[in-house]
C-alpha positions as a Markdown table, in Angstrom:
| # | Residue | x | y | z |
|---|---|---|---|---|
| 1 | Met | -29.8 | 14.4 | -26.4 |
| 2 | Pro | -28.9 | 17.2 | -28.9 |
| 3 | Val | -31.6 | 19.5 | -30.2 |
| 4 | Phe | -31.7 | 20.5 | -33.9 |
| 5 | Lys | -33.3 | 23.5 | -35.5 |
| 6 | Tyr | -34.9 | 23.0 | -38.8 |
| 7 | Asn | -37.0 | 24.6 | -41.5 |
| 8 | Gly | -38.7 | 22.7 | -44.3 |
| 9 | Arg | -41.8 | 22.3 | -46.3 |
| 10 | Thr | -44.8 | 20.1 | -45.4 |
| 11 | Ser | -46.6 | 17.8 | -47.8 |
| 12 | Ser | -49.2 | 20.5 | -48.3 |
| 13 | Gly | -46.5 | 23.0 | -49.4 |
| 14 | Thr | -46.5 | 25.1 | -46.2 |
| 15 | Met | -43.1 | 26.3 | -44.8 |
| 16 | Lys | -42.5 | 25.2 | -41.2 |
| 17 | Lys | -39.6 | 25.7 | -38.8 |
| 18 | Gly | -39.0 | 24.5 | -35.3 |
| 19 | Thr | -36.8 | 22.1 | -33.2 |
| 20 | Ile | -36.5 | 18.4 | -32.9 |
| 21 | Thr | -34.5 | 16.1 | -30.6 |
| 22 | Ala | -32.3 | 13.5 | -32.1 |
| 23 | Ser | -29.0 | 11.8 | -31.5 |
| 24 | Ser | -27.5 | 13.0 | -34.8 |
| 25 | Glu | -28.3 | 15.2 | -37.8 |
| 26 | Arg | -29.1 | 12.1 | -39.9 |
| 27 | Glu | -31.6 | 10.9 | -37.3 |
| 28 | Ala | -33.2 | 14.4 | -37.2 |
| 29 | Ile | -33.7 | 14.4 | -40.9 |
| 30 | Ala | -35.2 | 10.9 | -40.8 |
| 31 | Lys | -37.6 | 11.9 | -38.0 |
| 32 | Leu | -38.7 | 15.0 | -40.0 |
| 33 | Arg | -39.4 | 13.0 | -43.1 |
| 34 | Asn | -41.5 | 10.5 | -41.1 |
| 35 | Arg | -43.6 | 13.5 | -39.9 |
| 36 | Gly | -44.2 | 14.5 | -43.5 |
| 37 | Ile | -41.7 | 17.4 | -43.5 |
| 38 | Asn | -39.1 | 17.8 | -46.2 |
| 39 | Pro | -36.2 | 19.6 | -44.4 |
| 40 | Arg | -34.3 | 22.3 | -46.3 |
| 41 | Glu | -32.0 | 23.2 | -43.5 |
| 42 | Val | -31.1 | 21.2 | -40.3 |
| 43 | Ser | -28.5 | 22.4 | -37.7 |
| 44 | Glu | -27.7 | 21.7 | -34.1 |
| 45 | Ser | -29.1 | 24.3 | -31.8 |
| 46 | Thr | -26.5 | 26.3 | -29.8 |
| 47 | Ser | -29.1 | 28.0 | -27.6 |
| 48 | Ile | -28.4 | 27.7 | -23.9 |
| 49 | Leu | -32.1 | 26.7 | -23.5 |
| 50 | His | -31.4 | 23.5 | -25.4 |
| 51 | Lys | -28.2 | 22.5 | -23.6 |
| 52 | Glu | -28.2 | 19.6 | -21.1 |
| 53 | Phe | -26.4 | 20.4 | -17.9 |
| 54 | Thr | -25.0 | 17.5 | -15.8 |
| 55 | Ile | -23.2 | 17.7 | -12.6 |
| 56 | Gly | -19.9 | 15.9 | -13.3 |
| 57 | Ser | -19.1 | 13.8 | -16.3 |
| 58 | Arg | -18.0 | 10.5 | -14.7 |
| 59 | Leu | -19.8 | 7.3 | -15.2 |
| 60 | Lys | -21.1 | 5.7 | -12.0 |
| 61 | Ser | -19.8 | 2.1 | -11.6 |
| 62 | Glu | -23.4 | 0.9 | -11.0 |
| 63 | Asp | -24.6 | 2.4 | -14.3 |
| 64 | Phe | -21.6 | 0.8 | -16.1 |
| 65 | Val | -22.2 | -2.6 | -14.6 |
| 66 | Val | -25.9 | -2.5 | -15.6 |
| 67 | Tyr | -25.0 | -1.4 | -19.1 |
| 68 | Leu | -22.5 | -4.2 | -19.6 |
| 69 | Arg | -24.9 | -6.9 | -18.4 |
| 70 | Gln | -27.6 | -5.6 | -20.7 |
| 71 | Phe | -25.2 | -5.2 | -23.6 |
| 72 | Ser | -24.0 | -8.8 | -23.1 |
| 73 | Thr | -27.6 | -10.1 | -23.0 |
| 74 | Leu | -28.6 | -8.2 | -26.2 |
| 75 | Ile | -25.5 | -9.4 | -28.2 |
| 76 | Arg | -26.0 | -13.0 | -27.0 |
| 77 | Ala | -29.6 | -12.7 | -28.2 |
| 78 | Gly | -28.4 | -11.9 | -31.7 |
| 79 | Ile | -29.0 | -8.2 | -31.7 |
| 80 | Thr | -26.5 | -6.2 | -33.8 |
| 81 | Ile | -24.0 | -3.9 | -32.1 |
| 82 | Val | -25.6 | -0.8 | -33.7 |
| 83 | Asp | -29.2 | -1.8 | -32.6 |
| 84 | Ala | -28.0 | -2.8 | -29.1 |
| 85 | Thr | -26.2 | 0.5 | -28.7 |
| 86 | Asn | -29.3 | 2.4 | -29.8 |
| 87 | Ile | -31.5 | 0.5 | -27.4 |
| 88 | Leu | -29.2 | 1.0 | -24.4 |
| 89 | Ala | -28.7 | 4.7 | -25.3 |
| 90 | His | -32.5 | 5.2 | -25.0 |
| 91 | Gln | -32.8 | 3.0 | -21.9 |
| 92 | Thr | -30.0 | 4.2 | -19.6 |
| 93 | Thr | -30.6 | 6.9 | -17.0 |
| 94 | Ser | -27.0 | 8.0 | -17.0 |
| 95 | Lys | -26.7 | 11.2 | -19.1 |
| 96 | Pro | -22.9 | 10.8 | -19.7 |
| 97 | Leu | -23.4 | 7.3 | -20.9 |
| 98 | Lys | -26.5 | 8.2 | -23.0 |
| 99 | Asn | -24.6 | 10.9 | -24.8 |
| 100 | Ala | -21.6 | 8.7 | -25.4 |
| 101 | Leu | -23.7 | 5.8 | -26.7 |
| 102 | Phe | -25.5 | 8.0 | -29.2 |
| 103 | Gln | -22.1 | 9.2 | -30.4 |
| 104 | Ile | -20.8 | 5.7 | -30.7 |
| 105 | Glu | -23.9 | 4.6 | -32.5 |
| 106 | Glu | -23.4 | 7.3 | -35.1 |
| 107 | Glu | -19.7 | 6.3 | -35.6 |
| 108 | Val | -20.5 | 2.6 | -35.8 |
| 109 | Arg | -23.2 | 3.2 | -38.4 |
| 110 | Ser | -20.6 | 5.1 | -40.5 |
| 111 | Gly | -18.2 | 2.0 | -40.4 |
| 112 | Thr | -16.1 | 2.6 | -37.3 |
| 113 | Ala | -15.4 | -0.4 | -35.0 |
| 114 | Phe | -17.2 | -0.2 | -31.7 |
| 115 | Ser | -13.9 | -0.3 | -29.7 |
| 116 | Glu | -12.5 | 2.5 | -31.8 |
| 117 | Ala | -15.6 | 4.6 | -31.3 |
| 118 | Ala | -15.5 | 3.9 | -27.5 |
| 119 | Ser | -11.8 | 4.9 | -27.4 |
| 120 | His | -12.9 | 8.4 | -28.4 |
| 121 | Asn | -14.6 | 8.5 | -25.0 |
| 122 | Asp | -11.6 | 7.2 | -23.0 |
| 123 | Lys | -12.4 | 9.5 | -20.0 |
| 124 | Leu | -15.7 | 7.6 | -19.7 |
| 125 | Phe | -14.9 | 4.1 | -20.7 |
| 126 | Pro | -12.0 | 2.4 | -18.9 |
| 127 | Pro | -9.0 | 1.1 | -20.9 |
| 128 | Leu | -9.7 | -2.5 | -19.9 |
| 129 | Phe | -13.2 | -2.3 | -21.5 |
| 130 | Ile | -11.8 | -0.8 | -24.7 |
| 131 | Asn | -9.0 | -3.3 | -25.1 |
| 132 | Met | -11.1 | -6.3 | -24.4 |
| 133 | Met | -13.7 | -5.1 | -26.8 |
| 134 | Arg | -11.0 | -4.7 | -29.4 |
| 135 | Val | -9.9 | -8.3 | -28.9 |
| 136 | Gly | -13.5 | -9.6 | -28.9 |
| 137 | Glu | -14.1 | -7.9 | -32.2 |
| 138 | Ala | -10.9 | -9.4 | -33.7 |
| 139 | Thr | -11.6 | -12.9 | -32.5 |
| 140 | Gly | -15.4 | -12.8 | -33.1 |
| 141 | Asn | -16.1 | -13.7 | -29.5 |
| 142 | Leu | -17.8 | -10.5 | -28.6 |
| 143 | Asp | -20.6 | -12.1 | -26.6 |
| 144 | Ala | -18.2 | -14.1 | -24.5 |
| 145 | Thr | -16.0 | -11.0 | -24.0 |
| 146 | Leu | -19.0 | -8.9 | -22.8 |
| 147 | Glu | -20.1 | -11.7 | -20.5 |
| 148 | Arg | -16.6 | -11.8 | -19.0 |
| 149 | Leu | -16.5 | -8.0 | -18.7 |
| 150 | Ala | -19.9 | -7.9 | -17.0 |
| 151 | Thr | -18.8 | -10.5 | -14.5 |
| 152 | Tyr | -15.5 | -8.7 | -13.9 |
| 153 | Tyr | -17.0 | -5.3 | -13.2 |
| 154 | Glu | -19.8 | -6.7 | -11.1 |
| 155 | Lys | -17.2 | -8.3 | -8.8 |
| 156 | Gln | -15.0 | -5.2 | -8.8 |
| 157 | Asn | -18.0 | -3.0 | -8.0 |
| 158 | Arg | -19.1 | -5.3 | -5.1 |
| 159 | Leu | -15.5 | -5.4 | -3.7 |
| 160 | Lys | -15.1 | -1.6 | -4.0 |
| 161 | Lys | -18.4 | -0.9 | -2.3 |
| 162 | Ser | -17.7 | -3.4 | 0.5 |
| 163 | Val | -14.3 | -1.8 | 1.3 |
| 164 | Gln | -15.7 | 1.7 | 1.0 |
| 165 | Ser | -18.5 | 1.0 | 3.4 |
| 166 | Thr | -16.1 | -0.5 | 5.9 |
| 167 | Leu | -13.9 | 2.6 | 5.8 |
| 168 | Met | -16.7 | 5.1 | 5.7 |
| 169 | Tyr | -18.5 | 3.7 | 8.7 |
| 170 | Pro | -15.9 | 4.7 | 11.3 |
| 171 | Ala | -15.2 | 8.0 | 9.5 |
| 172 | Val | -18.9 | 9.0 | 9.7 |
| 173 | Leu | -19.1 | 8.0 | 13.4 |
| 174 | Leu | -16.0 | 10.0 | 14.1 |
| 175 | Val | -17.6 | 13.0 | 12.5 |
| 176 | Val | -20.7 | 12.5 | 14.6 |
| 177 | Ile | -18.6 | 12.2 | 17.8 |
| 178 | Leu | -16.7 | 15.4 | 16.9 |
| 179 | Val | -19.9 | 17.3 | 16.2 |
| 180 | Val | -21.5 | 16.1 | 19.5 |
| 181 | Ala | -18.4 | 17.0 | 21.5 |
| 182 | Ile | -18.1 | 20.5 | 19.9 |
| 183 | Gly | -21.8 | 21.1 | 20.4 |
| 184 | Leu | -21.5 | 20.3 | 24.1 |
| 185 | Leu | -18.3 | 22.4 | 24.5 |
| 186 | Val | -19.9 | 25.4 | 22.8 |
| 187 | Thr | -23.4 | 25.4 | 24.2 |
| 188 | Ile | -23.6 | 23.5 | 27.5 |
| 189 | Val | -20.1 | 23.8 | 29.1 |
| 190 | Pro | -19.9 | 27.7 | 29.0 |
| 191 | Gln | -23.1 | 27.9 | 31.0 |
| 192 | Phe | -21.6 | 25.9 | 33.8 |
| 193 | Ala | -18.3 | 27.7 | 33.5 |
| 194 | Asp | -20.0 | 31.0 | 34.4 |
| 195 | Met | -21.8 | 29.4 | 37.3 |
| 196 | Phe | -18.6 | 27.9 | 38.7 |
| 197 | Glu | -16.9 | 31.3 | 38.4 |
| 198 | Asp | -19.7 | 33.1 | 40.3 |
| 199 | Met | -19.5 | 30.5 | 43.1 |
| 200 | Gly | -15.7 | 30.7 | 43.3 |
| 201 | Ala | -15.5 | 27.0 | 43.7 |
| 202 | Glu | -12.2 | 25.1 | 43.5 |
| 203 | Leu | -12.4 | 23.0 | 40.4 |
| 204 | Pro | -10.8 | 19.5 | 39.8 |
| 205 | Trp | -8.3 | 19.0 | 37.0 |
| 206 | Ile | -10.8 | 17.2 | 34.7 |
| 207 | Thr | -13.1 | 20.2 | 34.9 |
| 208 | Leu | -10.3 | 22.7 | 34.2 |
| 209 | Phe | -9.2 | 20.5 | 31.3 |
| 210 | Val | -12.7 | 20.5 | 29.7 |
| 211 | Leu | -13.2 | 24.2 | 30.4 |
| 212 | Gly | -9.8 | 25.0 | 28.7 |
| 213 | Ile | -10.9 | 23.0 | 25.6 |
| 214 | Ser | -14.3 | 24.8 | 25.6 |
| 215 | Gly | -12.6 | 28.2 | 25.8 |
| 216 | Gly | -10.2 | 27.3 | 23.0 |
| 217 | Val | -13.0 | 26.1 | 20.7 |
| 218 | Gln | -15.0 | 29.3 | 21.3 |
| 219 | Ser | -12.1 | 31.6 | 20.7 |
| 220 | Leu | -10.4 | 29.7 | 17.9 |
| 221 | Trp | -13.5 | 28.5 | 16.0 |
| 222 | Trp | -12.5 | 30.3 | 12.9 |
| 223 | Leu | -9.1 | 28.6 | 12.9 |
| 224 | Ile | -10.8 | 25.2 | 13.3 |
| 225 | Leu | -13.1 | 26.0 | 10.5 |
| 226 | Leu | -10.2 | 27.2 | 8.3 |
| 227 | Ile | -8.2 | 24.0 | 9.0 |
| 228 | Gly | -11.3 | 21.9 | 8.1 |
| 229 | Ile | -11.5 | 23.6 | 4.7 |
| 230 | Val | -7.8 | 24.2 | 3.8 |
| 231 | Val | -6.4 | 20.8 | 4.8 |
| 232 | Pro | -8.7 | 18.6 | 2.6 |
| 233 | Ile | -8.2 | 21.0 | -0.4 |
| 234 | Thr | -4.4 | 20.9 | 0.1 |
| 235 | Leu | -4.3 | 17.1 | 0.5 |
| 236 | Arg | -6.3 | 16.7 | -2.7 |
| 237 | Phe | -4.1 | 19.2 | -4.6 |
| 238 | Leu | -0.9 | 17.4 | -3.5 |
| 239 | Tyr | -2.4 | 14.0 | -4.3 |
| 240 | Lys | -3.1 | 15.1 | -7.9 |
| 241 | Asn | 0.1 | 17.1 | -8.5 |
| 242 | Asn | 2.9 | 15.6 | -6.3 |
| 243 | Gln | 3.9 | 12.1 | -7.1 |
| 244 | Gln | 6.1 | 11.7 | -4.0 |
| 245 | Phe | 3.2 | 12.7 | -1.8 |
| 246 | Lys | 0.9 | 10.3 | -3.6 |
| 247 | Ile | 3.4 | 7.5 | -3.1 |
| 248 | Gly | 3.9 | 8.4 | 0.6 |
| 249 | Leu | 0.1 | 8.5 | 1.2 |
| 250 | His | -0.4 | 5.0 | -0.3 |
| 251 | Tyr | 2.6 | 3.7 | 1.7 |
| 252 | Phe | 1.0 | 5.1 | 4.9 |
| 253 | Leu | -2.4 | 3.6 | 4.0 |
| 254 | Phe | -0.9 | 0.2 | 3.4 |
| 255 | Arg | 1.0 | 0.3 | 6.7 |
| 256 | Met | -2.0 | 1.3 | 8.7 |
| 257 | Pro | -3.0 | -1.2 | 11.4 |
| 258 | Ile | -6.0 | -3.4 | 10.4 |
| 259 | Phe | -7.2 | -1.2 | 7.5 |
| 260 | Gly | -3.9 | -1.3 | 5.7 |
| 261 | Ser | -4.1 | -5.0 | 5.3 |
| 262 | Leu | -7.6 | -4.7 | 4.0 |
| 263 | Leu | -6.7 | -2.1 | 1.4 |
| 264 | Gln | -3.6 | -4.2 | 0.3 |
| 265 | Lys | -5.7 | -7.3 | -0.2 |
| 266 | Ser | -8.4 | -5.5 | -2.1 |
| 267 | Thr | -5.8 | -4.0 | -4.4 |
| 268 | Ile | -4.1 | -7.3 | -5.0 |
| 269 | Ala | -7.5 | -8.8 | -5.8 |
| 270 | Gln | -8.2 | -6.1 | -8.3 |
| 271 | Met | -4.8 | -6.4 | -10.0 |
| 272 | Thr | -5.0 | -10.2 | -10.3 |
| 273 | Arg | -8.6 | -10.2 | -11.5 |
| 274 | Thr | -7.9 | -7.6 | -14.1 |
| 275 | Leu | -4.7 | -9.4 | -15.4 |
| 276 | Ser | -6.6 | -12.7 | -15.5 |
| 277 | Ser | -9.4 | -11.2 | -17.5 |
| 278 | Leu | -7.0 | -9.7 | -20.0 |
| 279 | Val | -4.8 | -12.8 | -20.4 |
| 280 | Ser | -7.8 | -15.1 | -20.8 |
| 281 | Ser | -9.1 | -12.7 | -23.5 |
| 282 | Ser | -5.8 | -13.2 | -25.5 |
| 283 | Val | -4.5 | -9.7 | -24.8 |
| 284 | Pro | -0.6 | -9.8 | -25.1 |
| 285 | Ile | 0.9 | -10.0 | -21.7 |
| 286 | Leu | 3.0 | -6.8 | -22.0 |
| 287 | Gln | 0.0 | -4.8 | -23.2 |
| 288 | Ala | -2.0 | -6.4 | -20.4 |
| 289 | Leu | 0.4 | -5.3 | -17.7 |
| 290 | Thr | 0.3 | -1.7 | -19.0 |
| 291 | Ile | -3.4 | -1.7 | -18.8 |
| 292 | Val | -3.4 | -3.2 | -15.3 |
| 293 | Glu | -1.0 | -0.5 | -14.1 |
| 294 | Arg | -3.5 | 2.1 | -15.2 |
| 295 | Val | -6.5 | 0.3 | -13.8 |
| 296 | Val | -5.0 | -0.3 | -10.4 |
| 297 | Asn | -4.0 | 3.4 | -10.2 |
| 298 | Asn | -1.7 | 2.8 | -7.2 |
| 299 | Pro | 1.9 | 4.1 | -7.5 |
| 300 | Leu | 3.4 | 1.5 | -5.2 |
| 301 | Ile | 1.9 | -1.6 | -7.0 |
| 302 | Gly | 2.1 | 0.2 | -10.3 |
| 303 | Lys | 5.9 | 0.5 | -10.0 |
| 304 | Val | 6.2 | -3.2 | -9.3 |
| 305 | Ile | 4.0 | -4.0 | -12.3 |
| 306 | Leu | 6.2 | -1.9 | -14.6 |
| 307 | Glu | 9.2 | -3.7 | -13.2 |
| 308 | Ala | 7.6 | -7.0 | -14.0 |
| 309 | Arg | 6.9 | -5.8 | -17.5 |
| 310 | Ser | 10.5 | -4.9 | -18.0 |
| 311 | Ser | 11.5 | -8.3 | -16.6 |
| 312 | Leu | 9.4 | -10.0 | -19.2 |
| 313 | Glu | 10.8 | -7.8 | -22.0 |
| 314 | Gly | 14.2 | -8.9 | -20.8 |
| 315 | Gly | 13.3 | -12.6 | -21.1 |
| 316 | Asn | 12.8 | -13.1 | -17.3 |
| 317 | Thr | 9.7 | -14.1 | -15.3 |
| 318 | Leu | 6.7 | -12.1 | -14.2 |
| 319 | Ser | 6.9 | -13.4 | -10.7 |
| 320 | Gly | 10.5 | -12.4 | -10.1 |
| 321 | Pro | 10.0 | -8.6 | -9.4 |
| 322 | Leu | 6.9 | -9.4 | -7.4 |
| 323 | Glu | 8.8 | -11.7 | -5.1 |
| 324 | Lys | 11.2 | -8.9 | -4.2 |
| 325 | Ser | 8.4 | -6.6 | -3.2 |
| 326 | Trp | 6.9 | -6.5 | 0.3 |
| 327 | Leu | 3.5 | -5.7 | -1.3 |
| 328 | Phe | 2.9 | -9.2 | -2.5 |
| 329 | Pro | 2.6 | -12.2 | -0.1 |
| 330 | Pro | 4.2 | -15.5 | -1.0 |
| 331 | Leu | 0.9 | -17.0 | -2.0 |
| 332 | Val | 0.6 | -14.5 | -4.9 |
| 333 | Thr | 4.1 | -14.9 | -6.2 |
| 334 | Gln | 4.1 | -18.7 | -5.9 |
| 335 | Met | 0.7 | -19.1 | -7.7 |
| 336 | Ile | 1.9 | -16.7 | -10.5 |
| 337 | Gly | 5.1 | -18.6 | -10.8 |
| 338 | Ile | 3.2 | -21.9 | -11.1 |
| 339 | Gly | 1.0 | -20.4 | -13.7 |
| 340 | Glu | 4.0 | -19.3 | -15.7 |
| 341 | Arg | 5.6 | -22.7 | -15.6 |
| 342 | Thr | 2.4 | -24.6 | -16.5 |
| 343 | Gly | 1.0 | -22.2 | -19.0 |
| 344 | Gln | -2.1 | -21.6 | -16.9 |
| 345 | Leu | -1.4 | -18.0 | -15.8 |
| 346 | Asp | -4.9 | -16.8 | -16.3 |
| 347 | Tyr | -6.3 | -19.7 | -14.2 |
| 348 | Met | -3.9 | -19.1 | -11.4 |
| 349 | Leu | -4.5 | -15.4 | -11.4 |
| 350 | Glu | -8.2 | -16.0 | -11.2 |
| 351 | Lys | -7.7 | -18.3 | -8.2 |
| 352 | Val | -5.6 | -15.7 | -6.4 |
| 353 | Ala | -8.3 | -13.1 | -7.1 |
| 354 | Asp | -11.0 | -15.4 | -5.7 |
| 355 | Phe | -9.0 | -16.1 | -2.6 |
| 356 | Tyr | -8.3 | -12.4 | -1.8 |
| 357 | Glu | -11.9 | -11.3 | -2.6 |
| 358 | Asp | -13.2 | -13.9 | -0.2 |
| 359 | Asp | -10.6 | -12.9 | 2.4 |
| 360 | Val | -11.6 | -9.2 | 2.0 |
| 361 | Asp | -15.3 | -10.1 | 2.5 |
| 362 | Arg | -14.5 | -12.0 | 5.7 |
| 363 | Ser | -12.3 | -9.2 | 6.9 |
| 364 | Val | -15.0 | -6.6 | 6.2 |
| 365 | Glu | -17.7 | -8.6 | 8.1 |
| 366 | Thr | -15.3 | -9.0 | 11.1 |
| 367 | Leu | -14.4 | -5.3 | 11.1 |
| 368 | Lys | -18.0 | -4.2 | 10.9 |
| 369 | Ser | -18.8 | -6.4 | 14.0 |
| 370 | Leu | -15.9 | -4.8 | 15.9 |
| 371 | Ile | -16.1 | -1.2 | 14.8 |
| 372 | Glu | -19.6 | -0.5 | 16.1 |
| 373 | Pro | -19.0 | -1.4 | 19.8 |
| 374 | Ile | -15.6 | 0.4 | 19.7 |
| 375 | Met | -17.2 | 3.6 | 18.3 |
| 376 | Ile | -20.0 | 3.4 | 20.8 |
| 377 | Val | -17.4 | 3.2 | 23.6 |
| 378 | Leu | -15.5 | 6.1 | 22.2 |
| 379 | Leu | -18.7 | 8.2 | 22.1 |
| 380 | Ala | -19.4 | 7.3 | 25.6 |
| 381 | Val | -15.9 | 8.2 | 26.8 |
| 382 | Val | -16.0 | 11.6 | 25.0 |
| 383 | Val | -19.5 | 12.6 | 26.3 |
| 384 | Gly | -18.9 | 11.0 | 29.7 |
| 385 | Thr | -15.7 | 13.0 | 30.2 |
| 386 | Ile | -17.6 | 16.2 | 29.5 |
| 387 | Val | -20.5 | 15.3 | 31.7 |
| 388 | Leu | -18.1 | 14.1 | 34.5 |
| 389 | Ala | -16.2 | 17.4 | 34.3 |
| 390 | Ile | -19.5 | 19.2 | 35.0 |
| 391 | Met | -20.9 | 16.9 | 37.6 |
| 392 | Val | -17.9 | 16.5 | 39.9 |
| 393 | Pro | -17.7 | 20.1 | 41.0 |
| 394 | Met | -21.5 | 20.2 | 41.3 |
| 395 | Phe | -21.4 | 17.3 | 43.8 |
| 396 | Ser | -18.7 | 19.2 | 45.8 |
| 397 | Leu | -20.9 | 22.3 | 45.9 |
| 398 | Phe | -23.9 | 20.3 | 47.1 |
| 399 | Glu | -21.8 | 18.7 | 49.9 |
| 400 | Gln | -20.7 | 22.2 | 51.0 |
| 401 | Ile | -24.3 | 23.4 | 51.1 |
């Protein structure tokens, strides 16, 4: 929260100066008067000592979900938007959200609509939230809109965390296996290599293979470390700045065995859930598709969504461009087509989202049950190969003795 410097006169006529914490200059003046100080000058402090430092400015999905659920509850209880925003600003533990809500409160008090004030923080608040709030304000159904938003983001957050945990689990285990293998190759294997060399023993191919890898790791450790640093930075740079690389990466991810199907289903669930929420909130379909393209943030599916938008502008159907794309299974296109013909597009989209969210949950549970034994076997193979490479020549030496 900002810190303001002030100087003023107390009720006894004594001049006083100092600092006070408030969300705005107006609130600072009100607090001073409540303390019996008549302020003559109030200004926001620019001192580095009074600055709040936060690592990163992104809003965590968990914090946003909690905020939406609390906001929905307060509005449904009859609390005004201004008071609800003030309450949540003081209550939240997220500094980016706290600062944004204090700013929104000040703008709303001055007559600005909540959605307009939130749009000034578009890097923090997603476009879906801003546009649905705008519709909720226009229709007077703000409580229902917030309830729908809270439910939507709760489901999206659960789906996202479920997929992330499934993908992170094997990645972490692979790192552990790599660290264990490198540790053995650098610390244990060289000791036996010196012993084998002193004895002049004839070594089997598996031992020569492991010793060769051990020597390479020891002599080229700097190259391995450099690759480990440069490759992730390069990939991140290309992903942000090269559209063709971004498209190719998403194509590769969707075509991966097992995991590709999981990612594709979760993206379809996100797309249909988002579009269903927007359509049911009376957002115009063309505007809704533009928002969905930004929310999904996938160049492959985004391209098809924009083609569907152009199709609608030309008087054709939404499902047409989707049917031509390999990204969307027949179930999706047929359900959307039925929704267009019956005037129940939002309902059909919701059912598609429900189906794929349940499918992703089942796939995640199945993968988790399969990944653990597979990774344990892989760890056993890697460590067992190193141990076997050491023990085989040892047995030969013992037999000679």
